[in-house]
C-alpha positions in Angstrom: 57.1 153.1 299.5 57.9 156.8 299.9 60.2 158.1 302.7 62.3 161.2 303.2 65.9 161.4 302.1 67.0 161.7 305.7 65.1 158.5 306.6 66.6 156.7 303.7 70.1 157.8 304.6 69.5 156.6 308.2 68.8 153.2 306.7 71.6 152.8 304.2 74.1 155.6 304.8 75.0 158.6 302.6 77.4 156.7 300.3 74.9 154.0 299.4 72.1 156.5 299.0 74.2 158.6 296.7 75.1 155.6 294.6 71.4 154.5 294.4 70.2 158.0 293.3 73.2 158.7 291.0 74.7 161.7 292.8 77.8 162.4 294.9 77.8 161.8 298.6 78.4 165.5 299.1 75.1 166.3 297.4 73.3 164.1 299.8 74.9 165.7 302.8 74.1 169.2 301.6 70.5 168.4 300.6 69.9 167.1 304.2 71.8 170.0 305.8 69.8 172.7 304.0 66.5 170.9 304.5 65.5 170.2 300.9 62.2 168.4 300.6 63.5 165.3 298.8 61.6 162.0 299.0 62.7 158.5 298.0 60.4 156.1 296.2 61.5 152.5 296.5 60.1 150.6 293.6 59.1 146.8 293.7 62.0 146.2 291.3 64.4 147.5 294.0 65.1 150.6 292.0 65.3 153.9 293.9 63.9 157.2 292.6 64.3 160.6 294.2 61.7 163.4 293.9 62.0 166.9 295.2 59.0 169.0 296.2 59.3 172.8 296.0 57.4 176.0 295.4 56.7 177.2 291.9 57.9 179.6 290.7 61.1 179.1 292.7 64.1 181.3 292.7 67.5 180.8 294.3 67.1 184.1 296.1 64.1 182.7 298.1 66.1 179.6 299.0 69.0 181.7 300.5 66.6 183.8 302.6 65.5 180.7 304.7 
């Protein structure tokens, strides 16, 4: 099943989402705040994978202009 990071955080909270993905809670907070297009795949094994979709080529300069 694929859902947005924001939806996943609504289900489990930022701390549990961060633990499942392997990042700090602050990274989850910032990703949601700046609107990064991150999606969560829940595998049948219970494992959680995060995937980010973004333009290619991508530069940090473009990101800050939004």
